[in-house]
GUPAKE-44045 format. One record per residue (C-alpha): residue number from 0; residue in three letters; x, y, z. Coordinates in Angstrom, 3 decimals, padded with zeros to 6 digits, always signed. Example, Ala and Ser with C-alpha at 12.3 -4.5 7.8 and 13.67 -1.06 7.14 Angstrom:
residues 2
@seq: 0&type: ALA&east: +012.300&north: -004.500&up: +007.800
@seq: 1&type: SER&east: +013.670&north: -001.060&up: +007.140
This chain:
residues 376
@seq: 0&type: UNK&east: +059.518&north: -105.695&up: +005.174
@seq: 1&type: UNK&east: +060.493&north: -109.143&up: +005.282
@seq: 2&type: UNK&east: +062.361&north: -109.046&up: +008.279
@seq: 3&type: UNK&east: +063.435&north: -106.780&up: +011.009
@seq: 4&type: UNK&east: +066.079&north: -107.554&up: +014.128
@seq: 5&type: UNK&east: +065.464&north: -106.272&up: +017.644
@seq: 6&type: UNK&east: +068.545&north: -106.703&up: +019.574
@seq: 7&type: UNK&east: +069.303&north: -106.393&up: +023.578
@seq: 8&type: UNK&east: +070.501&north: -108.152&up: +026.416
@seq: 9&type: UNK&east: +067.178&north: -108.507&up: +027.696
@seq: 10&type: UNK&east: +068.092&north: -109.597&up: +031.133
@seq: 11&type: UNK&east: +065.077&north: -109.885&up: +032.071
@seq: 12&type: UNK&east: +062.851&north: -109.378&up: +029.173
@seq: 13&type: UNK&east: +060.136&north: -106.106&up: +030.004
@seq: 14&type: UNK&east: +056.802&north: -105.236&up: +028.694
@seq: 15&type: UNK&east: +059.092&north: -102.563&up: +027.315
@seq: 16&type: UNK&east: +060.868&north: -104.669&up: +025.523
@seq: 17&type: UNK&east: +057.585&north: -106.793&up: +024.048
@seq: 18&type: UNK&east: +056.406&north: -103.425&up: +022.963
@seq: 19&type: UNK&east: +058.990&north: -102.701&up: +020.684
@seq: 20&type: UNK&east: +058.835&north: -106.405&up: +019.424
@seq: 21&type: UNK&east: +055.089&north: -105.966&up: +018.700
@seq: 22&type: UNK&east: +056.041&north: -102.680&up: +016.958
@seq: 23&type: UNK&east: +058.021&north: -104.502&up: +014.689
@seq: 24&type: UNK&east: +055.975&north: -107.473&up: +013.731
@seq: 25&type: UNK&east: +052.997&north: -104.295&up: +012.397
@seq: 26&type: UNK&east: +056.351&north: -103.558&up: +010.126
@seq: 27&type: UNK&east: +057.744&north: -106.943&up: +008.960
@seq: 28&type: UNK&east: +056.699&north: -110.347&up: +008.182
@seq: 29&type: UNK&east: +059.273&north: -111.699&up: +010.492
@seq: 30&type: UNK&east: +061.130&north: -110.386&up: +013.825
@seq: 31&type: UNK&east: +064.489&north: -111.944&up: +014.492
@seq: 32&type: UNK&east: +065.733&north: -111.072&up: +018.242
@seq: 33&type: UNK&east: +069.568&north: -110.861&up: +018.344
@seq: 34&type: UNK&east: +070.142&north: -111.749&up: +022.460
@seq: 35&type: UNK&east: +073.536&north: -110.342&up: +022.798
@seq: 36&type: UNK&east: +075.818&north: -112.785&up: +025.167
@seq: 37&type: UNK&east: +078.532&north: -110.226&up: +026.629
@seq: 38&type: UNK&east: +081.070&north: -111.760&up: +028.231
@seq: 39&type: UNK&east: +082.358&north: -108.963&up: +030.393
@seq: 40&type: UNK&east: +078.760&north: -108.520&up: +031.822
@seq: 41&type: UNK&east: +077.612&north: -111.367&up: +034.422
@seq: 42&type: UNK&east: +073.643&north: -111.654&up: +034.063
@seq: 43&type: UNK&east: +071.276&north: -113.006&up: +035.938
@seq: 44&type: UNK&east: +070.108&north: -115.865&up: +033.537
@seq: 45&type: UNK&east: +072.294&north: -117.018&up: +030.813
@seq: 46&type: UNK&east: +072.008&north: -116.680&up: +026.745
@seq: 47&type: UNK&east: +070.219&north: -120.126&up: +026.929
@seq: 48&type: UNK&east: +067.585&north: -119.346&up: +029.255
@seq: 49&type: UNK&east: +066.788&north: -115.704&up: +028.177
@seq: 50&type: UNK&east: +066.149&north: -117.537&up: +024.944
@seq: 51&type: UNK&east: +063.546&north: -119.547&up: +026.193
@seq: 52&type: UNK&east: +061.907&north: -116.703&up: +028.180
@seq: 53&type: UNK&east: +061.655&north: -114.390&up: +025.140
@seq: 54&type: UNK&east: +060.067&north: -117.272&up: +023.315
@seq: 55&type: UNK&east: +057.731&north: -118.292&up: +025.751
@seq: 56&type: UNK&east: +056.662&north: -114.763&up: +026.601
@seq: 57&type: UNK&east: +055.724&north: -114.272&up: +022.286
@seq: 58&type: UNK&east: +054.519&north: -117.701&up: +022.174
@seq: 59&type: UNK&east: +052.009&north: -116.568&up: +025.317
@seq: 60&type: UNK&east: +050.738&north: -113.485&up: +023.228
@seq: 61&type: UNK&east: +050.361&north: -115.755&up: +020.314
@seq: 62&type: UNK&east: +053.653&north: -113.960&up: +017.857
@seq: 63&type: UNK&east: +054.309&north: -117.324&up: +015.878
@seq: 64&type: UNK&east: +056.759&north: -115.307&up: +013.926
@seq: 65&type: UNK&east: +059.478&north: -113.829&up: +016.164
@seq: 66&type: UNK&east: +062.624&north: -115.900&up: +016.476
@seq: 67&type: UNK&east: +065.696&north: -115.615&up: +018.694
@seq: 68&type: UNK&east: +069.349&north: -115.735&up: +017.863
@seq: 69&type: UNK&east: +072.388&north: -115.632&up: +020.460
@seq: 70&type: UNK&east: +075.249&north: -113.054&up: +019.303
@seq: 71&type: UNK&east: +078.341&north: -114.053&up: +020.687
@seq: 72&type: UNK&east: +081.344&north: -111.759&up: +020.389
@seq: 73&type: UNK&east: +080.110&north: -110.129&up: +017.214
@seq: 74&type: UNK&east: +079.034&north: -106.679&up: +016.067
@seq: 75&type: UNK&east: +074.813&north: -107.408&up: +016.427
@seq: 76&type: UNK&east: +074.174&north: -104.785&up: +013.262
@seq: 77&type: UNK&east: +077.061&north: -106.896&up: +011.257
@seq: 78&type: UNK&east: +074.965&north: -110.597&up: +012.425
@seq: 79&type: UNK&east: +071.802&north: -108.859&up: +011.381
@seq: 80&type: UNK&east: +072.933&north: -107.517&up: +008.172
@seq: 81&type: UNK&east: +074.433&north: -111.301&up: +007.185
@seq: 82&type: UNK&east: +070.981&north: -112.586&up: +007.843
@seq: 83&type: UNK&east: +069.444&north: -110.703&up: +005.822
@seq: 84&type: UNK&east: +068.187&north: -107.958&up: +008.315
@seq: 85&type: UNK&east: +068.501&north: -104.374&up: +006.977
@seq: 86&type: UNK&east: +066.575&north: -102.907&up: +009.944
@seq: 87&type: UNK&east: +067.264&north: -103.014&up: +013.988
@seq: 88&type: UNK&east: +064.181&north: -101.304&up: +015.483
@seq: 89&type: UNK&east: +065.306&north: -099.442&up: +019.174
@seq: 90&type: UNK&east: +062.861&north: -097.837&up: +021.502
@seq: 91&type: UNK&east: +063.742&north: -094.252&up: +022.746
@seq: 92&type: UNK&east: +062.469&north: -093.188&up: +026.029
@seq: 93&type: UNK&east: +064.414&north: -089.849&up: +026.348
@seq: 94&type: UNK&east: +066.852&north: -087.407&up: +024.331
@seq: 95&type: UNK&east: +069.787&north: -089.467&up: +026.473
@seq: 96&type: UNK&east: +068.559&north: -092.841&up: +024.942
@seq: 97&type: UNK&east: +068.380&north: -090.894&up: +021.356
@seq: 98&type: UNK&east: +071.825&north: -089.233&up: +021.711
@seq: 99&type: UNK&east: +073.297&north: -092.945&up: +022.736
@seq: 100&type: UNK&east: +071.269&north: -094.989&up: +020.097
@seq: 101&type: UNK&east: +071.977&north: -092.050&up: +017.290
@seq: 102&type: UNK&east: +075.516&north: -092.995&up: +017.537
@seq: 103&type: UNK&east: +075.463&north: -096.449&up: +017.866
@seq: 104&type: UNK&east: +072.923&north: -095.917&up: +014.906
@seq: 105&type: UNK&east: +075.957&north: -094.192&up: +012.917
@seq: 106&type: UNK&east: +078.790&north: -096.497&up: +014.499
@seq: 107&type: UNK&east: +077.106&north: -099.506&up: +012.749
@seq: 108&type: UNK&east: +076.479&north: -098.404&up: +009.383
@seq: 109&type: UNK&east: +079.509&north: -096.312&up: +008.885
@seq: 110&type: UNK&east: +081.795&north: -098.229&up: +010.602
@seq: 111&type: UNK&east: +081.008&north: -101.493&up: +010.161
@seq: 112&type: UNK&east: +078.498&north: -101.676&up: +007.423
@seq: 113&type: UNK&east: +075.528&north: -103.465&up: +009.534
@seq: 114&type: UNK&east: +072.251&north: -103.143&up: +009.710
@seq: 115&type: UNK&east: +070.967&north: -099.506&up: +009.676
@seq: 116&type: UNK&east: +068.165&north: -098.367&up: +012.844
@seq: 117&type: UNK&east: +064.543&north: -097.403&up: +013.098
@seq: 118&type: UNK&east: +063.430&north: -095.740&up: +016.352
@seq: 119&type: UNK&east: +060.256&north: -095.952&up: +018.080
@seq: 120&type: UNK&east: +059.130&north: -094.064&up: +020.927
@seq: 121&type: UNK&east: +057.109&north: -096.528&up: +023.708
@seq: 122&type: UNK&east: +053.972&north: -095.312&up: +025.930
@seq: 123&type: UNK&east: +054.069&north: -093.109&up: +028.347
@seq: 124&type: UNK&east: +053.165&north: -096.311&up: +030.725
@seq: 125&type: UNK&east: +056.349&north: -097.937&up: +029.554
@seq: 126&type: UNK&east: +058.746&north: -094.989&up: +028.991
@seq: 127&type: UNK&east: +060.688&north: -095.898&up: +032.483
@seq: 128&type: UNK&east: +060.573&north: -099.725&up: +032.075
@seq: 129&type: UNK&east: +064.006&north: -101.320&up: +031.671
@seq: 130&type: UNK&east: +065.906&north: -104.492&up: +032.810
@seq: 131&type: UNK&east: +067.796&north: -102.138&up: +035.189
@seq: 132&type: UNK&east: +065.106&north: -100.585&up: +036.266
@seq: 133&type: UNK&east: +063.454&north: -104.485&up: +037.158
@seq: 134&type: UNK&east: +066.330&north: -106.127&up: +038.320
@seq: 135&type: UNK&east: +066.408&north: -102.840&up: +041.040
@seq: 136&type: UNK&east: +062.676&north: -103.940&up: +042.355
@seq: 137&type: UNK&east: +063.687&north: -106.788&up: +044.231
@seq: 138&type: UNK&east: +064.565&north: -107.596&up: +047.602
@seq: 139&type: UNK&east: +061.589&north: -105.227&up: +049.941
@seq: 140&type: UNK&east: +058.533&north: -106.924&up: +050.851
@seq: 141&type: UNK&east: +056.277&north: -106.981&up: +047.904
@seq: 142&type: UNK&east: +058.343&north: -106.519&up: +045.111
@seq: 143&type: UNK&east: +057.259&north: -109.318&up: +043.466
@seq: 144&type: UNK&east: +054.105&north: -108.119&up: +042.849
@seq: 145&type: UNK&east: +055.673&north: -104.890&up: +041.763
@seq: 146&type: UNK&east: +057.909&north: -106.724&up: +039.420
@seq: 147&type: UNK&east: +055.128&north: -108.382&up: +038.160
@seq: 148&type: UNK&east: +053.344&north: -105.141&up: +036.909
@seq: 149&type: UNK&east: +056.612&north: -104.494&up: +034.397
@seq: 150&type: UNK&east: +057.449&north: -108.179&up: +033.332
@seq: 151&type: UNK&east: +055.775&north: -110.246&up: +030.954
@seq: 152&type: UNK&east: +054.717&north: -113.751&up: +032.827
@seq: 153&type: UNK&east: +057.419&north: -115.863&up: +031.635
@seq: 154&type: UNK&east: +059.937&north: -113.769&up: +032.819
@seq: 155&type: UNK&east: +058.586&north: -113.250&up: +036.037
@seq: 156&type: UNK&east: +058.089&north: -116.898&up: +036.991
@seq: 157&type: UNK&east: +061.494&north: -117.061&up: +035.835
@seq: 158&type: UNK&east: +062.710&north: -114.686&up: +038.036
@seq: 159&type: UNK&east: +060.638&north: -115.883&up: +041.205
@seq: 160&type: UNK&east: +061.892&north: -119.401&up: +040.978
@seq: 161&type: UNK&east: +065.403&north: -117.614&up: +040.517
@seq: 162&type: UNK&east: +064.809&north: -115.839&up: +043.981
@seq: 163&type: UNK&east: +063.666&north: -118.695&up: +045.382
@seq: 164&type: UNK&east: +066.385&north: -120.803&up: +044.820
@seq: 165&type: UNK&east: +068.783&north: -118.779&up: +046.561
@seq: 166&type: UNK&east: +066.969&north: -118.052&up: +049.753
@seq: 167&type: UNK&east: +066.527&north: -122.541&up: +049.745
@seq: 168&type: UNK&east: +070.804&north: -122.589&up: +048.818
@seq: 169&type: UNK&east: +071.079&north: -119.831&up: +051.680
@seq: 170&type: UNK&east: +069.587&north: -122.771&up: +054.064
@seq: 171&type: UNK&east: +070.058&north: -126.068&up: +052.596
@seq: 172&type: UNK&east: +072.729&north: -125.874&up: +049.869
@seq: 173&type: UNK&east: +074.705&north: -128.592&up: +051.250
@seq: 174&type: UNK&east: +072.356&north: -130.878&up: +052.480
@seq: 175&type: UNK&east: +071.329&north: -134.629&up: +050.266
@seq: 176&type: UNK&east: +068.808&north: -134.178&up: +047.648
@seq: 177&type: UNK&east: +068.213&north: -130.356&up: +048.728
@seq: 178&type: UNK&east: +067.744&north: -129.551&up: +044.784
@seq: 179&type: UNK&east: +065.395&north: -132.104&up: +044.229
@seq: 180&type: UNK&east: +063.099&north: -131.272&up: +047.477
@seq: 181&type: UNK&east: +063.627&north: -127.237&up: +045.833
@seq: 182&type: UNK&east: +061.751&north: -129.029&up: +042.263
@seq: 183&type: UNK&east: +059.043&north: -131.051&up: +044.491
@seq: 184&type: UNK&east: +058.452&north: -127.596&up: +046.931
@seq: 185&type: UNK&east: +057.979&north: -125.515&up: +043.842
@seq: 186&type: UNK&east: +056.734&north: -127.886&up: +041.230
@seq: 187&type: UNK&east: +053.057&north: -128.743&up: +040.605
@seq: 188&type: UNK&east: +052.400&north: -130.704&up: +043.158
@seq: 189&type: UNK&east: +052.804&north: -128.488&up: +045.520
@seq: 190&type: UNK&east: +053.508&north: -124.137&up: +045.618
@seq: 191&type: UNK&east: +053.890&north: -123.760&up: +042.087
@seq: 192&type: UNK&east: +050.369&north: -125.984&up: +041.204
@seq: 193&type: UNK&east: +048.113&north: -124.938&up: +038.229
@seq: 194&type: UNK&east: +045.536&north: -124.424&up: +041.206
@seq: 195&type: UNK&east: +047.193&north: -122.870&up: +043.937
@seq: 196&type: UNK&east: +045.434&north: -119.154&up: +043.194
@seq: 197&type: UNK&east: +046.912&north: -117.617&up: +046.508
@seq: 198&type: UNK&east: +049.021&north: -120.280&up: +048.564
@seq: 199&type: UNK&east: +051.458&north: -120.223&up: +045.540
@seq: 200&type: UNK&east: +054.698&north: -119.105&up: +044.936
@seq: 201&type: UNK&east: +054.026&north: -115.802&up: +045.074
@seq: 202&type: UNK&east: +053.007&north: -116.720&up: +048.975
@seq: 203&type: UNK&east: +056.078&north: -118.117&up: +049.298
@seq: 204&type: UNK&east: +058.081&north: -115.477&up: +047.767
@seq: 205&type: UNK&east: +055.933&north: -112.616&up: +050.279
@seq: 206&type: UNK&east: +056.423&north: -114.761&up: +053.556
@seq: 207&type: UNK&east: +060.078&north: -115.549&up: +052.864
@seq: 208&type: UNK&east: +060.153&north: -111.424&up: +052.263
@seq: 209&type: UNK&east: +058.562&north: -110.633&up: +055.341
@seq: 210&type: UNK&east: +060.444&north: -112.719&up: +057.632
@seq: 211&type: UNK&east: +063.371&north: -111.117&up: +055.701
@seq: 212&type: UNK&east: +061.865&north: -107.953&up: +057.066
@seq: 213&type: UNK&east: +061.294&north: -108.751&up: +060.863
@seq: 214&type: UNK&east: +064.617&north: -110.274&up: +061.156
@seq: 215&type: UNK&east: +066.455&north: -106.959&up: +059.663
@seq: 216&type: UNK&east: +063.529&north: -104.806&up: +062.198
@seq: 217&type: UNK&east: +064.047&north: -106.823&up: +064.883
@seq: 218&type: UNK&east: +067.341&north: -108.287&up: +065.211
@seq: 219&type: UNK&east: +066.462&north: -111.902&up: +065.357
@seq: 220&type: UNK&east: +068.958&north: -114.198&up: +065.953
@seq: 221&type: UNK&east: +070.068&north: -116.124&up: +062.905
@seq: 222&type: UNK&east: +068.884&north: -119.810&up: +064.284
@seq: 223&type: UNK&east: +065.737&north: -118.234&up: +064.840
@seq: 224&type: UNK&east: +065.101&north: -116.518&up: +061.252
@seq: 225&type: UNK&east: +066.366&north: -119.999&up: +059.326
@seq: 226&type: UNK&east: +063.834&north: -122.049&up: +061.754
@seq: 227&type: UNK&east: +060.890&north: -120.251&up: +060.714
@seq: 228&type: UNK&east: +062.341&north: -119.483&up: +056.964
@seq: 229&type: UNK&east: +062.071&north: -123.724&up: +056.915
@seq: 230&type: UNK&east: +058.595&north: -123.520&up: +058.137
@seq: 231&type: UNK&east: +057.304&north: -121.069&up: +056.003
@seq: 232&type: UNK&east: +059.025&north: -123.152&up: +053.012
@seq: 233&type: UNK&east: +056.626&north: -126.128&up: +054.060
@seq: 234&type: UNK&east: +053.986&north: -124.883&up: +055.694
@seq: 235&type: UNK&east: +051.363&north: -124.791&up: +052.263
@seq: 236&type: UNK&east: +053.247&north: -127.534&up: +050.716
@seq: 237&type: UNK&east: +050.242&north: -130.059&up: +051.098
@seq: 238&type: UNK&east: +047.203&north: -127.871&up: +050.272
@seq: 239&type: UNK&east: +043.964&north: -129.775&up: +049.068
@seq: 240&type: UNK&east: +040.392&north: -129.433&up: +049.492
@seq: 241&type: UNK&east: +037.939&north: -132.348&up: +051.240
@seq: 242&type: UNK&east: +038.102&north: -134.478&up: +053.492
@seq: 243&type: UNK&east: +040.880&north: -136.234&up: +054.673
@seq: 244&type: UNK&east: +042.483&north: -138.642&up: +057.562
@seq: 245&type: UNK&east: +044.688&north: -135.332&up: +058.627
@seq: 246&type: UNK&east: +044.931&north: -131.329&up: +057.990
@seq: 247&type: UNK&east: +047.153&north: -129.889&up: +055.420
@seq: 248&type: UNK&east: +049.322&north: -128.894&up: +057.917
@seq: 249&type: UNK&east: +049.444&north: -131.907&up: +059.269
@seq: 250&type: UNK&east: +050.372&north: -133.462&up: +055.910
@seq: 251&type: UNK&east: +052.791&north: -130.665&up: +055.516
@seq: 252&type: UNK&east: +054.888&north: -131.268&up: +058.570
@seq: 253&type: UNK&east: +054.888&north: -134.795&up: +058.469
@seq: 254&type: UNK&east: +056.702&north: -133.839&up: +054.763
@seq: 255&type: UNK&east: +058.953&north: -131.951&up: +056.358
@seq: 256&type: UNK&east: +059.987&north: -134.674&up: +058.632
@seq: 257&type: UNK&east: +060.286&north: -136.930&up: +055.713
@seq: 258&type: UNK&east: +062.403&north: -134.222&up: +053.898
@seq: 259&type: UNK&east: +065.851&north: -134.768&up: +056.009
@seq: 260&type: UNK&east: +066.641&north: -131.136&up: +055.625
@seq: 261&type: UNK&east: +067.561&north: -128.921&up: +059.263
@seq: 262&type: UNK&east: +068.297&north: -125.715&up: +058.401
@seq: 263&type: UNK&east: +069.767&north: -125.895&up: +062.460
@seq: 264&type: UNK&east: +071.090&north: -129.118&up: +063.482
@seq: 265&type: UNK&east: +068.635&north: -130.969&up: +066.286
@seq: 266&type: UNK&east: +065.919&north: -128.845&up: +065.931
@seq: 267&type: UNK&east: +063.632&north: -130.371&up: +062.892
@seq: 268&type: UNK&east: +061.074&north: -131.115&up: +065.401
@seq: 269&type: UNK&east: +060.404&north: -127.266&up: +066.074
@seq: 270&type: UNK&east: +059.992&north: -126.810&up: +062.234
@seq: 271&type: UNK&east: +057.411&north: -129.060&up: +062.274
@seq: 272&type: UNK&east: +056.024&north: -127.011&up: +065.278
@seq: 273&type: UNK&east: +055.344&north: -124.175&up: +063.455
@seq: 274&type: UNK&east: +054.159&north: -125.704&up: +060.259
@seq: 275&type: UNK&east: +051.130&north: -127.413&up: +062.765
@seq: 276&type: UNK&east: +050.623&north: -123.995&up: +064.816
@seq: 277&type: UNK&east: +049.184&north: -122.550&up: +061.333
@seq: 278&type: UNK&east: +046.380&north: -125.717&up: +061.730
@seq: 279&type: UNK&east: +043.575&north: -123.810&up: +063.414
@seq: 280&type: UNK&east: +042.713&north: -127.027&up: +064.832
@seq: 281&type: UNK&east: +045.370&north: -128.074&up: +066.327
@seq: 282&type: UNK&east: +047.512&north: -124.677&up: +066.320
@seq: 283&type: UNK&east: +046.159&north: -123.304&up: +069.696
@seq: 284&type: UNK&east: +047.176&north: -125.997&up: +071.856
@seq: 285&type: UNK&east: +050.882&north: -125.340&up: +070.180
@seq: 286&type: UNK&east: +053.524&north: -123.436&up: +072.286
@seq: 287&type: UNK&east: +056.957&north: -122.190&up: +070.598
@seq: 288&type: UNK&east: +058.515&north: -118.605&up: +071.219
@seq: 289&type: UNK&east: +058.945&north: -118.509&up: +067.063
@seq: 290&type: UNK&east: +055.140&north: -119.295&up: +066.911
@seq: 291&type: UNK&east: +053.458&north: -115.728&up: +067.195
@seq: 292&type: UNK&east: +056.190&north: -114.766&up: +064.462
@seq: 293&type: UNK&east: +055.309&north: -117.770&up: +062.339
@seq: 294&type: UNK&east: +051.238&north: -116.748&up: +062.800
@seq: 295&type: UNK&east: +051.961&north: -112.621&up: +061.747
@seq: 296&type: UNK&east: +054.075&north: -113.992&up: +058.904
@seq: 297&type: UNK&east: +051.245&north: -115.812&up: +057.225
@seq: 298&type: UNK&east: +048.719&north: -113.610&up: +058.053
@seq: 299&type: UNK&east: +050.890&north: -110.137&up: +056.857
@seq: 300&type: UNK&east: +048.985&north: -110.348&up: +053.327
@seq: 301&type: UNK&east: +046.216&north: -109.069&up: +055.400
@seq: 302&type: UNK&east: +047.561&north: -105.626&up: +055.919
@seq: 303&type: UNK&east: +049.031&north: -104.948&up: +052.270
@seq: 304&type: UNK&east: +047.981&north: -102.079&up: +049.957
@seq: 305&type: UNK&east: +044.469&north: -102.498&up: +048.764
@seq: 306&type: UNK&east: +045.312&north: -103.434&up: +045.450
@seq: 307&type: UNK&east: +047.486&north: -106.338&up: +046.772
@seq: 308&type: UNK&east: +045.115&north: -107.467&up: +049.008
@seq: 309&type: UNK&east: +041.990&north: -107.646&up: +046.403
@seq: 310&type: UNK&east: +044.548&north: -109.941&up: +044.386
@seq: 311&type: UNK&east: +044.605&north: -111.841&up: +047.515
@seq: 312&type: UNK&east: +040.747&north: -112.066&up: +047.865
@seq: 313&type: UNK&east: +040.123&north: -113.073&up: +044.224
@seq: 314&type: UNK&east: +042.746&north: -116.044&up: +044.820
@seq: 315&type: UNK&east: +041.143&north: -117.397&up: +048.069
@seq: 316&type: UNK&east: +037.974&north: -117.050&up: +045.937
@seq: 317&type: UNK&east: +039.603&north: -119.008&up: +042.786
@seq: 318&type: UNK&east: +040.942&north: -121.459&up: +045.097
@seq: 319&type: UNK&east: +037.260&north: -122.540&up: +046.165
@seq: 320&type: UNK&east: +035.599&north: -121.626&up: +043.346
@seq: 321&type: UNK&east: +034.090&north: -125.472&up: +044.192
@seq: 322&type: UNK&east: +031.950&north: -123.543&up: +046.910
@seq: 323&type: UNK&east: +028.797&north: -122.174&up: +046.213
@seq: 324&type: UNK&east: +028.457&north: -118.740&up: +045.894
@seq: 325&type: UNK&east: +026.009&north: -118.063&up: +048.712
@seq: 326&type: UNK&east: +027.681&north: -120.479&up: +051.172
@seq: 327&type: UNK&east: +031.151&north: -119.174&up: +050.545
@seq: 328&type: UNK&east: +030.157&north: -115.316&up: +051.149
@seq: 329&type: UNK&east: +028.397&north: -116.223&up: +054.060
@seq: 330&type: UNK&east: +031.780&north: -118.213&up: +055.485
@seq: 331&type: UNK&east: +034.291&north: -115.469&up: +054.656
@seq: 332&type: UNK&east: +031.947&north: -113.127&up: +056.021
@seq: 333&type: UNK&east: +032.188&north: -114.648&up: +059.182
@seq: 334&type: UNK&east: +036.120&north: -115.041&up: +058.460
@seq: 335&type: UNK&east: +036.748&north: -111.679&up: +057.851
@seq: 336&type: UNK&east: +034.177&north: -110.856&up: +060.714
@seq: 337&type: UNK&east: +036.244&north: -112.547&up: +063.514
@seq: 338&type: UNK&east: +039.656&north: -111.362&up: +062.199
@seq: 339&type: UNK&east: +038.597&north: -107.813&up: +062.290
@seq: 340&type: UNK&east: +037.579&north: -107.961&up: +065.365
@seq: 341&type: UNK&east: +041.190&north: -109.182&up: +066.567
@seq: 342&type: UNK&east: +042.508&north: -106.524&up: +064.646
@seq: 343&type: UNK&east: +040.552&north: -103.648&up: +065.845
@seq: 344&type: UNK&east: +041.272&north: -105.570&up: +069.915
@seq: 345&type: UNK&east: +045.522&north: -105.706&up: +068.481
@seq: 346&type: UNK&east: +045.649&north: -108.874&up: +068.714
@seq: 347&type: UNK&east: +045.597&north: -110.186&up: +065.206
@seq: 348&type: UNK&east: +049.192&north: -110.068&up: +064.673
@seq: 349&type: UNK&east: +050.832&north: -111.542&up: +067.685
@seq: 350&type: UNK&east: +054.136&north: -110.182&up: +067.310
@seq: 351&type: UNK&east: +054.534&north: -106.992&up: +067.429
@seq: 352&type: UNK&east: +056.828&north: -105.479&up: +064.686
@seq: 353&type: UNK&east: +053.608&north: -107.111&up: +062.376
@seq: 354&type: UNK&east: +051.211&north: -105.318&up: +064.856
@seq: 355&type: UNK&east: +053.067&north: -102.106&up: +064.616
@seq: 356&type: UNK&east: +053.200&north: -102.500&up: +060.714
@seq: 357&type: UNK&east: +049.883&north: -104.071&up: +059.398
@seq: 358&type: UNK&east: +046.869&north: -103.925&up: +062.079
@seq: 359&type: UNK&east: +045.336&north: -100.394&up: +060.620
@seq: 360&type: UNK&east: +045.827&north: -101.106&up: +057.026
@seq: 361&type: UNK&east: +044.376&north: -105.217&up: +057.641
@seq: 362&type: UNK&east: +041.095&north: -103.445&up: +059.474
@seq: 363&type: UNK&east: +040.747&north: -101.407&up: +056.740
@seq: 364&type: UNK&east: +041.186&north: -104.323&up: +054.329
@seq: 365&type: UNK&east: +038.750&north: -106.502&up: +055.387
@seq: 366&type: UNK&east: +036.230&north: -103.968&up: +056.137
@seq: 367&type: UNK&east: +036.029&north: -103.173&up: +052.349
@seq: 368&type: UNK&east: +035.877&north: -106.669&up: +051.951
@seq: 369&type: UNK&east: +032.942&north: -106.979&up: +053.961
@seq: 370&type: UNK&east: +031.225&north: -104.309&up: +052.607
@seq: 371&type: UNK&east: +031.415&north: -105.582&up: +049.355
@seq: 372&type: UNK&east: +030.319&north: -109.066&up: +050.398
@seq: 373&type: UNK&east: +027.251&north: -107.626&up: +052.238
@seq: 374&type: UNK&east: +026.162&north: -105.887&up: +048.728
@seq: 375&type: UNK&east: +026.664&north: -108.694&up: +046.634
């Protein structure tokens, strides 16, 4: 078979979609993805953005024989037939899917004279994965790590950037140069840097989701929520290894002060104070009513599920890849022992909400990593 087509809205493309495209590649020399643009729907990404995500996802896997065509206000099966595609391929996950797709197949062939349909059944681990399923994951703490399991990397990257942009705009939409600062903070010189294995965009998403949960569960004042969010956005904006005249946290605080952004009028200095509070060289001398919350948000990763914590530990090691193994293990063990001691004393998370939520898991996670280090 020379050509085979695959159609869908793909908002976003999932690993289930990618599996079907992979099956199509095994059947034909060329795969054409027909991307539907439906004026009655309000997709998260535009058709052009979805096309770019699909192509990037295929390129990541080395699939050079996949092209994408946007279909506007036409029957996909008819467009496919017109472009030399006699068969469309569809994934069937259930009997309900089959009944629906069979009706579409009959309509395509018998009513509009379009391409026929081939049905394939995805493996069990992809049987429930759909765009609507993935969309429903967004929001709660850890949603990004869960989503990452079900979509290709380009789709994941686009999704979290879109989510972060909404969070950013909720604070600074009307501020001059706000969009430029978003690009800078999420870009290659900051959280989006290739050398950011933990202090990266995932860290931003997690922290902001934690702040949302803290606010919802404690009834925090909107102004306080805005201050903590602003501080978290900038607290690791500068993150470099090696000796410098000032610490990364101090450099991040100064970057913030130079941005001209203010989540609450007249309180920009307080945001800088909260950024500096995350610096162990000067944090102890800093006093602010929201300091405990800021530090707890930053440490909340220690109390996540074991799988997430292990990914965090690998990320930290990757960021310190320049440190020899023996030295890293020694210093990491010292830090973990100190933090676990604080957790056991009930003082690791100074904010009561985080103490109640994460202390037990943090003790278990750090204990497991310490045991792993001692066996190396």
